[in-house]
ZAMARGU-4260 file (C-alpha; in steps of 0.2 Angstrom, whole numbers, plus 5000, padded with zeros to 4 digits):
<rodrens>
0) 5385/5344/5358 | 5369/5352/5358 | 5368/5371/5359 | 5361/5370/5376 | 5375/5360/5382
5) 5389/5373/5373 | 5380/5386/5383 | 5382/5377/5399 | 5401/5380/5401 | 5397/5398/5400
10) 5382/5397/5413 | 5395/5388/5424 | 5407/5402/5422 | 5396/5416/5425 | 5388/5409/5441
15) 5405/5403/5448 | 5410/5422/5445 | 5396/5429/5455 | 5398/5415/5469 | 5416/5416/5473
20) 5415/5435/5472 | 5400/5436/5482 | 5411/5425/5495 | 5425/5438/5496 | 5411/5453/5496
25) 5405/5444/5513 | 5421/5442/5519 | 5425/5461/5519 | 5407/5463/5524 | 5410/5453/5540
30) 5427/5462/5544 | 5418/5478/5545 | 5401/5473/5553 | 5408/5461/5566 | 5427/5458/5565
35) 5440/5452/5554 | 5441/5434/5564 | 5423/5429/5558 | 5427/5434/5540 | 5434/5416/5538
40) 5419/5408/5543 | 5411/5413/5526 | 5422/5399/5517 | 5414/5387/5528 | 5397/5394/5523
45) 5400/5392/5506 | 5407/5375/5505 | 5391/5369/5516 | 5380/5377/5502 | 5390/5367/5488
50) 5388/5351/5499 | 5368/5354/5504 | 5364/5355/5484 | 5373/5338/5482 | 5363/5330/5495
55) 5346/5338/5488 | 5350/5331/5471 | 5354/5314/5478 | 5338/5313/5487 | 5328/5321/5473
60) 5336/5314/5456 | 5323/5323/5444 | 5332/5341/5451 | 5347/5337/5442 | 5339/5339/5426
65) 5349/5350/5414 | 5334/5361/5410 | 5332/5366/5428 | 5349/5376/5427 | 5340/5391/5421
70) 5329/5391/5436 | 5344/5390/5448 | 5352/5404/5441 | 5339/5415/5443 | 5338/5409/5461
75) 5356/5411/5463 | 5354/5431/5458 | 5339/5432/5470 | 5349/5423/5482 | 5363/5433/5481
80) 5354/5451/5486 | 5341/5443/5498 | 5354/5433/5508 | 5364/5449/5511 | 5347/5458/5515
85) 5342/5445/5527 | 5359/5445/5537 | 5361/5462/5540 | 5346/5461/5549 | 5351/5447/5560
90) 5356/5452/5578 | 5372/5444/5580 | 5386/5451/5591 | 5400/5441/5596 | 5401/5454/5613
95) 5384/5449/5619 | 5390/5429/5619 | 5396/5430/5636 | 5377/5434/5642 | 5367/5427/5629
100) 5367/5411/5624 | 5355/5414/5608 | 5370/5423/5600 | 5374/5405/5595 | 5359/5400/5586
105) 5362/5418/5576 | 5378/5409/5570 | 5367/5394/5565 | 5355/5406/5554 | 5371/5415/5545
110) 5375/5397/5539 | 5357/5395/5534 | 5354/5411/5527 | 5371/5415/5519 | 5373/5398/5511
115) 5358/5400/5500 | 5366/5407/5484 | 5380/5395/5486 | 5367/5381/5487 | 5360/5387/5471
120) 5377/5388/5461 | 5382/5371/5469 | 5364/5364/5460 | 5369/5373/5443 | 5385/5364/5443
125) 5381/5347/5451 | 5366/5346/5439 | 5379/5351/5424 | 5392/5337/5430 | 5377/5322/5432
130) 5372/5328/5414 | 5387/5328/5404 | 5399/5318/5416 | 5410/5314/5401 | 5415/5333/5400
135) 5418/5335/5419 | 5436/5342/5414 | 5428/5356/5403 | 5414/5359/5417 | 5427/5361/5430
140) 5438/5371/5421 | 5423/5383/5417 | 5418/5382/5434 | 5437/5386/5441 | 5439/5400/5429
145) 5425/5409/5433 | 5428/5409/5452 | 5446/5414/5447 | 5438/5430/5436 | 5428/5433/5450
150) 5441/5435/5463 | 5449/5447/5452 | 5433/5456/5446 | 5427/5460/5463 | 5443/5469/5468
155) 5440/5481/5453 | 5422/5482/5458 | 5426/5486/5476 | 5439/5501/5471 | 5425/5510/5464
160) 5410/5506/5474 | 5409/5500/5495 | 5404/5480/5497 | 5387/5484/5501 | 5384/5490/5485
165) 5394/5477/5476 | 5383/5463/5481 | 5370/5469/5470 | 5382/5471/5455 | 5387/5452/5458
170) 5368/5446/5455 | 5370/5451/5438 | 5381/5440/5429 | 5370/5425/5436 | 5356/5434/5428
175) 5364/5435/5410 | 5367/5418/5413 | 5348/5414/5413 | 5346/5426/5398 | 5358/5414/5390
180) 5348/5398/5390 | 5331/5405/5395 | 5314/5405/5385 | 5306/5423/5382 | 5296/5424/5400
185) 5312/5420/5411 | 5322/5432/5400 | 5310/5446/5404 | 5310/5441/5421 | 5330/5440/5421
190) 5330/5459/5414 | 5317/5465/5427 | 5330/5457/5440 | 5344/5465/5431 | 5336/5483/5432
195) 5330/5481/5450 | 5347/5478/5455 | 5355/5491/5446 | 5344/5504/5455 | 5350/5498/5471
200) 5366/5500/5467 | 5364/5518/5461 | 5351/5525/5473 | 5357/5514/5488 | 5342/5515/5501
205) 5345/5516/5517 | 5339/5497/5520 | 5356/5490/5512 | 5366/5500/5523 | 5380/5489/5533
210) 5374/5486/5550 | 5389/5487/5562 | 5392/5480/5579 | 5386/5493/5593 | 5401/5487/5603
215) 5414/5493/5589 | 5423/5507/5591 | 5417/5519/5578 | 5398/5515/5584 | 5402/5518/5603
220) 5411/5535/5598 | 5396/5540/5589 | 5385/5538/5604 | 5393/5552/5613 | 5384/5568/5614
225) 5389/5580/5600 | 5400/5565/5590 | 5398/5570/5572 | 5403/5557/5556 | 5413/5567/5544
230) 5418/5556/5529 | 5420/5538/5524 | 5433/5531/5512 | 5432/5514/5505 | 5446/5502/5496
235) 5445/5484/5493 | 5456/5481/5507 | 5449/5494/5521 | 5437/5506/5527 | 5441/5521/5535
240) 5428/5533/5545 | 5432/5550/5550 | 5423/5559/5565 | 5422/5570/5579 | 5418/5564/5595
245) 5421/5567/5614 | 5427/5549/5616 | 5443/5555/5605 | 5456/5561/5618 | 5471/5549/5611
250) 5485/5551/5622 | 5489/5533/5629 | 5496/5534/5647 | 5496/5553/5648 | 5503/5557/5666
255) 5492/5563/5678 | 5503/5576/5681 | 5497/5585/5664 | 5482/5595/5667 | 5482/5606/5652
260) 5469/5603/5639 | 5473/5592/5623 | 5474/5600/5606 | 5461/5597/5594 | 5459/5580/5588
265) 5451/5571/5575 | 5444/5550/5576 | 5447/5540/5563 | 5439/5522/5562 | 5449/5508/5552
270) 5434/5495/5547 | 5424/5503/5561 | 5434/5495/5574 | 5452/5499/5576 | 5452/5518/5582
275) 5465/5530/5583 | 5467/5549/5581 | 5473/5564/5570 | 5481/5576/5582 | 5482/5597/5576
280) 5500/5601/5573 | 5502/5617/5582 | 5515/5624/5592 | 5527/5618/5606 | 5516/5624/5618
285) 5499/5616/5613 | 5511/5599/5609 | 5517/5600/5626 | 5507/5585/5631 | 5519/5574/5620
290) 5533/5576/5633 | 5521/5568/5648 | 5518/5551/5638 | 5528/5534/5642 | 5531/5533/5622
295) 5542/5549/5625 | 5555/5539/5634 | 5567/5534/5619 | 5566/5552/5613 | 5571/5558/5632
300) 5586/5547/5633 | 5592/5543/5614 | 5601/5552/5601 | 5588/5564/5589 | 5597/5555/5573
305) 5587/5545/5561 | 5571/5538/5567 | 5559/5527/5560 | 5540/5525/5566 | 5530/5509/5560
310) 5512/5509/5558 | 5510/5528/5565 | 5491/5527/5560 | 5485/5545/5564 | 5504/5551/5567
315) 5504/5554/5586 | 5522/5546/5587 | 5529/5554/5572 | 5523/5572/5581 | 5532/5566/5595
320) 5549/5562/5586 | 5545/5579/5579 | 5542/5588/5596 | 5559/5581/5599 | 5569/5589/5585
325) 5574/5571/5577 | 5583/5575/5562 | 5576/5562/5551 | 5557/5555/5552 | 5554/5539/5542
330) 5534/5533/5544 | 5530/5516/5537 | 5512/5512/5537 | 5503/5495/5532 | 5487/5505/5528
335) 5490/5513/5511 | 5471/5521/5512 | 5476/5529/5528 | 5492/5538/5522 | 5480/5545/5506
340) 5466/5551/5518 | 5478/5560/5531 | 5489/5567/5515 | 5475/5572/5504 | 5463/5578/5518
345) 5471/5582/5533 | 5488/5588/5527 | 5488/5606/5535 | 5480/5598/5551 | 5492/5585/5554
350) 5507/5595/5550 | 5510/5587/5532 | 5514/5573/5542 | 5513/5561/5526 | 5519/5571/5513
355) 5537/5566/5515 | 5548/5550/5520 | 5532/5540/5521 | 5530/5523/5513 | 5516/5511/5514
360) 5519/5492/5517 | 5524/5480/5532 | 5539/5489/5541 | 5549/5473/5542 | 5548/5471/5523
365) 5553/5490/5520 | 5567/5488/5533 | 5573/5473/5523 | 5578/5482/5508 | 5588/5497/5517
370) 5605/5498/5523 | 5604/5512/5536 | 5603/5511/5553 | 5592/5520/5565 | 5593/5528/5583
375) 5576/5523/5586 | 5564/5512/5579 | 5546/5515/5586 | 5532/5502/5587 | 5516/5508/5593
380) 5502/5494/5597 | 5488/5505/5603 | 5473/5512/5595 | 5462/5525/5606 | 5454/5512/5617
385) 5461/5496/5622 | 5456/5481/5610 | 5448/5467/5619 | 5444/5457/5603 | 5460/5449/5596
390) 5452/5434/5588 | 5464/5422/5576 | 5470/5437/5567 | 5489/5432/5562 | 5503/5447/5566
395) 5518/5445/5556 | 5526/5462/5564 | 5528/5452/5580 | 5536/5437/5578 | 5556/5431/5581
400) 5559/5435/5564 | 5552/5452/5564 | 5560/5457/5577 | 5578/5451/5571 | 5575/5461/5556
405) 5571/5479/5569 | 5586/5474/5580 | 5598/5473/5565 | 5594/5490/5558 | 5597/5497/5574
410) 5612/5508/5578 | 5625/5500/5592 | 5618/5513/5604 | 5600/5512/5594 | 5583/5509/5605
415) 5569/5498/5599 | 5554/5505/5608 | 5537/5495/5610 | 5521/5504/5615 | 5506/5495/5621
420) 5490/5497/5631 | 5490/5488/5649 | 5477/5474/5647 | 5479/5465/5664 | 5483/5450/5667
425) 5499/5452/5660 | 5502/5441/5645 | 5504/5452/5629 | 5519/5462/5636 | 5526/5445/5641
430) 5526/5436/5625 | 5534/5452/5618 | 5548/5450/5629 | 5549/5433/5626 | 5551/5435/5606
435) 5563/5449/5608 | 5574/5437/5620 | 5573/5423/5606 | 5577/5436/5593 | 5593/5442/5602
440) 5599/5424/5605 | 5597/5423/5585 | 5609/5438/5585 | 5620/5432/5595 | 5618/5447/5607
445) 5623/5444/5626 | 5619/5452/5641 | 5601/5454/5639 | 5597/5459/5657 | 5607/5476/5654
450) 5598/5478/5636 | 5579/5480/5643 | 5570/5494/5651 | 5551/5496/5654 | 5539/5509/5664
455) 5522/5509/5664 | 5508/5521/5666 | 5488/5520/5671 | 5484/5511/5656 | 5500/5509/5644
460) 5517/5503/5645 | 5533/5507/5636 | 5547/5492/5633 | 5564/5499/5629 | 5578/5486/5619
465) 5594/5492/5617 | 5607/5485/5605 | 5620/5487/5618 | 5620/5489/5637 | 5611/5504/5646
470) 5624/5516/5651 | 5622/5523/5669 | 5617/5541/5663 | 5603/5532/5654 | 5596/5524/5668
475) 5597/5539/5677 | 5586/5548/5663 | 5574/5534/5665 | 5573/5535/5683 | 5571/5553/5682
480) 5559/5553/5669 | 5547/5542/5678 | 5549/5550/5694 | 5544/5568/5686 | 5528/5560/5678
485) 5523/5548/5691 | 5525/5534/5680 | 5529/5517/5688 | 5547/5506/5683 | 5544/5489/5679
490) 5563/5487/5673 | 5580/5494/5672 | 5596/5484/5673 | 5600/5485/5691 | 5583/5488/5698
495) 5578/5483/5715 | 5562/5475/5722 | 5551/5489/5728 | 5557/5502/5717 | 5540/5501/5705
500) 5523/5499/5709 | 5523/5516/5719 | 5512/5528/5710 | 5499/5517/5701 | 5497/5503/5714
505) 5492/5487/5709 | 5490/5472/5722 | 5506/5465/5717 | 5522/5469/5708 | 5518/5457/5694
510) 5525/5465/5680 | 5543/5468/5688 | 5541/5449/5695 | 5537/5443/5676 | 5553/5452/5669
515) 5564/5448/5682 | 5559/5428/5678 | 5560/5430/5660 | 5577/5440/5661 | 5585/5428/5670
520) 5592/5415/5658 | 5590/5401/5673 | 5571/5403/5676 | 5565/5408/5659 | 5560/5391/5654
525) 5553/5387/5670 | 5542/5403/5672 | 5536/5402/5652 | 5530/5385/5656 | 5521/5387/5672
530) 5515/5405/5668 | 5496/5406/5668 | 5494/5409/5649 | 5504/5404/5635 | 5519/5417/5632
535) 5530/5406/5623 | 5539/5416/5607 | 5530/5415/5589 | 5538/5413/5572 | 5533/5416/5556
540) 5527/5399/5554 | 5512/5402/5565 | 5512/5420/5570 | 5495/5419/5579 | 5503/5431/5592
545) 5487/5435/5601 | 5483/5417/5605 | 5489/5415/5625 | 5476/5401/5630 | 5484/5387/5637
550) 5470/5372/5637 | 5473/5365/5654 | 5473/5382/5662 | 5455/5384/5656 | 5448/5383/5673
555) 5460/5395/5682 | 5460/5408/5667 | 5440/5407/5670 | 5443/5413/5686 | 5454/5427/5683
560) 5445/5433/5668 | 5430/5437/5680 | 5421/5421/5676 | 5417/5427/5660 | 5415/5415/5645
565) 5418/5431/5633 | 5438/5431/5636 | 5438/5415/5626 | 5427/5421/5612 | 5439/5437/5611
570) 5453/5426/5610 | 5446/5415/5594 | 5439/5401/5604 | 5424/5402/5596 | 5433/5392/5583
575) 5427/5374/5593 | 5407/5381/5593 | 5409/5383/5574 | 5418/5368/5571 | 5406/5357/5580
580) 5391/5367/5571 | 5400/5363/5554 | 5403/5347/5558 | 5386/5342/5563 | 5378/5351/5548
585) 5391/5342/5536 | 5388/5325/5542 | 5369/5326/5543 | 5371/5331/5523 | 5384/5318/5519
590) 5373/5303/5528 | 5354/5310/5526 | 5354/5302/5506 | 5358/5284/5515 | 5348/5286/5530
595) 5333/5290/5517 | 5337/5274/5508 | 5335/5278/5492 | 5335/5265/5480 | 5347/5271/5467
600) 5359/5276/5480 | 5358/5259/5488 | 5361/5251/5473 | 5375/5262/5467 | 5384/5261/5484
605) 5386/5242/5482 | 5399/5244/5469 | 5407/5262/5474 | 5407/5266/5490 | 5425/5263/5491
610) 5428/5276/5480 | 5418/5291/5487 | 5431/5295/5501 | 5442/5300/5486 | 5432/5315/5486
615) 5433/5318/5504 | 5453/5318/5503 | 5450/5329/5489 | 5441/5342/5497 | 5453/5342/5513
620) 5469/5342/5503 | 5463/5356/5492 | 5456/5368/5506 | 5472/5366/5517 | 5484/5368/5504
625) 5475/5385/5499 | 5471/5391/5515 | 5489/5389/5521 | 5495/5396/5507 | 5486/5413/5508
630) 5492/5414/5525 | 5510/5412/5521 | 5507/5424/5506 | 5503/5439/5517 | 5520/5441/5523
635) 5527/5445/5506 | 5512/5454/5501 | 5510/5464/5518 | 5491/5465/5515 | 5478/5449/5519
640) 5467/5455/5505 | 5483/5456/5492 | 5486/5438/5497 | 5467/5430/5496 | 5468/5439/5479
645) 5483/5434/5472 | 5483/5416/5479 | 5464/5413/5474 | 5467/5420/5457 | 5482/5410/5453
650) 5476/5393/5462 | 5458/5394/5454 | 5464/5400/5435 | 5478/5387/5435 | 5466/5373/5442
655) 5454/5378/5429 | 5467/5377/5415 | 5474/5360/5422 | 5456/5354/5422 | 5454/5360/5403
660) 5468/5351/5397 | 5465/5336/5408 | 5450/5334/5396 | 5460/5336/5380 | 5474/5326/5383
665) 5472/5308/5393 | 5490/5306/5398 | 5485/5320/5413 | 5471/5306/5419 | 5483/5297/5428
670) 5481/5293/5444 | 5499/5298/5447 | 5493/5316/5447 | 5487/5315/5464 | 5505/5308/5469
675) 5514/5321/5460 | 5502/5335/5470 | 5508/5328/5487 | 5526/5331/5481 | 5525/5347/5474
680) 5516/5353/5491 | 5530/5346/5502 | 5543/5354/5490 | 5531/5370/5492 | 5532/5369/5511
685) 5551/5369/5512 | 5556/5382/5497 | 5540/5393/5498 | 5548/5404/5513 | 5563/5408/5503
690) 5554/5410/5487 | 5544/5424/5498 | 5558/5431/5506 | 5567/5433/5490 | 5554/5444/5484
695) 5549/5454/5500 | 5558/5469/5494 | 5552/5472/5476 | 5539/5483/5471 | 5520/5477/5475
700) 5515/5473/5457 | 5529/5464/5454 | 5527/5453/5470 | 5509/5450/5467 | 5513/5444/5449
705) 5528/5433/5457 | 5518/5424/5470 | 5503/5421/5457 | 5515/5412/5444 | 5526/5403/5458
710) 5509/5394/5462 | 5504/5389/5444 | 5513/5374/5443 | 5505/5367/5459 | 5489/5374/5455
715) 5487/5366/5438 | 5488/5349/5444 | 5477/5352/5458 | 5463/5354/5445 | 5465/5337/5437
720) 5462/5323/5452 | 5442/5331/5456 | 5434/5331/5437 | 5445/5315/5434 | 5436/5306/5449
725) 5418/5312/5443 | 5422/5306/5425 | 5427/5288/5432 | 5411/5289/5443 | 5400/5295/5430
730) 5405/5279/5418 | 5401/5268/5432 | 5386/5277/5444 | 5381/5294/5438 | 5368/5293/5451
735) 5381/5296/5464 | 5389/5313/5456 | 5379/5323/5466 | 5382/5313/5480 | 5400/5315/5479
740) 5400/5334/5475 | 5391/5334/5493 | 5405/5325/5501 | 5418/5334/5492 | 5410/5350/5498
745) 5405/5345/5517 | 5424/5340/5520 | 5429/5358/5512 | 5417/5365/5524 | 5426/5358/5541
750) 5444/5362/5531 | 5445/5380/5534 | 5442/5379/5553 | 5454/5364/5555 | 5467/5373/5546
755) 5468/5387/5557 | 5466/5375/5573 | 5482/5366/5567 | 5492/5381/5561 | 5489/5387/5579
760) 5496/5373/5588 | 5508/5366/5574 | 5512/5381/5561 | 5505/5383/5542 | 5520/5369/5536
765) 5511/5356/5546 | 5495/5360/5538 | 5503/5358/5521 | 5511/5343/5526 | 5492/5337/5531
770) 5486/5344/5514 | 5499/5333/5506 | 5496/5318/5516 | 5476/5320/5509 | 5482/5318/5491
775) 5493/5303/5496 | 5477/5295/5502 | 5468/5301/5487 | 5482/5292/5476 | 5480/5277/5484
780) 5461/5277/5482 | 5461/5281/5465 | 5473/5269/5461 | 5466/5254/5470 | 5447/5258/5463
785) 5456/5261/5445 | 5463/5244/5446 | 5447/5236/5451 | 5439/5244/5436 | 5451/5236/5423
790) 5451/5220/5433
</rodrens>
């Protein structure tokens, strides 16, 4: 092996490190600048860049010469910096999609601009495979180990700096790779580029600042006269901005009978979009408005014993519990950075809200380890303004399994209180009710018509679930509370038609009608099936709580939503548009070498064309399994970013080790590896829920380690089939290696979008089964092709 060849493995490692770390950084950037449900698009963009590199090398074979790799590594570093700077100027805004069709073109522009650095990474790896295909196992192992290290390294980087600065840090490993294999002139250029990136990191000129959608909550709040941005706090998983603004008047559903001014409030924005507020904790007089909130209802009628507040954010509901003299107030907040900011920066202002009895994590996971029962479990699903963009985000707080946990931790006469904004037409509250009913059924608690109550204000609703039947005294308190504050009754045991819709009149009392139908066991299924929106209960296997669209009702929903297509974009149905764009681009990249009729390809195809779909099945299978496992890991790890880091690191590093060892031990290079993967995926789909449930109560460090090591056996074998296929192809038709790389990557472009679309309909278990099927088909193709080779 030449000195240059030996260095290639380190070059591949470093460039893969930069590329994967940049991919994760872009996901954080999109979560802040746009919305979380656009972040997944980055995976498709990255794979598109890889696919394009294989197509270009197929069309222009001279580009795959090993001597070009040093140039590609410089272009990779430049591409990382420039693609961020250019994309940051693209005026895409999902809110404008409803009236500006050109916004779809901006999405296509994102694909082109942001795929550039991944294109150069693909050139590096595909050129290396073409040059030394007999070392495919070592090369692929270096690629995966570099990517795995990048997934961990970028989290460390974002603990000390913001994602827009981290971008310029990520260009440096690729430049170091260039220095390793370049001549003097290119070494000087690489060093100059390293210094340039370091200057951008330390001095941070204004042009690298992250551009945020003008329709996100923070941007809108800062447009008010007198608004002031106070401070920004960042972590690898969250960004929090504190600010003052007249827009911050956080008292959801406040009774119109309350005429006094609110106490001072400081706004907080999470990733620029979710707005909440910290309320100054003064005396009872200044906090008297708390008794005029619909969310105060359980405290008016319940015992003031142990209370747990799930995701209190700025702490309003904790203030309500304190105002009503609750004895023990426990707070469980999923955003650990938010706890730290309020505790360290706003301790006196908030009345030392988070200094005692406060935990971070997912509420249902924390409750699972507690034996204590509570008088009130308070869940608030509100920010400072109704959120219109739910997107495709999963929500494990609101599944049947979650509500089983909540209800199980209530005292016999305890209340589960759910507070949320009204967003007509009714759908959120109806799915909540349906999901709670399913949970009560699983707990074998009967008589649910006597265990539900609900009231509404002008913009919010409070739903109470009682573990036992409401008493006559409690019902009278509900009626008196609502009458005194001019809240409308939606439902209570024994309500008569016409008792609601009195103070804040709607054209019809559709909330009462819906609750009556859902609580009637004879009408529930019929009403759910025939309702305009999908309001069926959701479970942990497909926790897309905020997906309400029924395809058969698209025309009617379009009319109900004011004939605006924006609703479908907000609900995450930009997915089909993204899938169509990705599919067209991917198919073009796959078939372009054939259409150009390159002689080498035509000759190679005659003997190996039946083997190329093998790489397509591997691309689909790997991504289906990886993304499904990431989504499943969110529940035990209680944070999407933890799940991404743990699963990616485990899968990539163990796959890299598998690839390296397959090069050393011929026994691992058996077609049966793909078949074994299919069996392992099916086994994981059946047993991983039990494994993740068993570790849910452990400390976060132990849980991350457990997830990492649990996936190692699967990841190890998943790293073997791809380099094995390239090695076989290299022995027969080395000309086709770049095209095989393109096919694998282009099908991986489609897989992330297909994964989410499939999971929303069938659940993540079925996604894993589809991934297993892809590996079965790969096993069949490899076995057949290997048989032909031997014959």
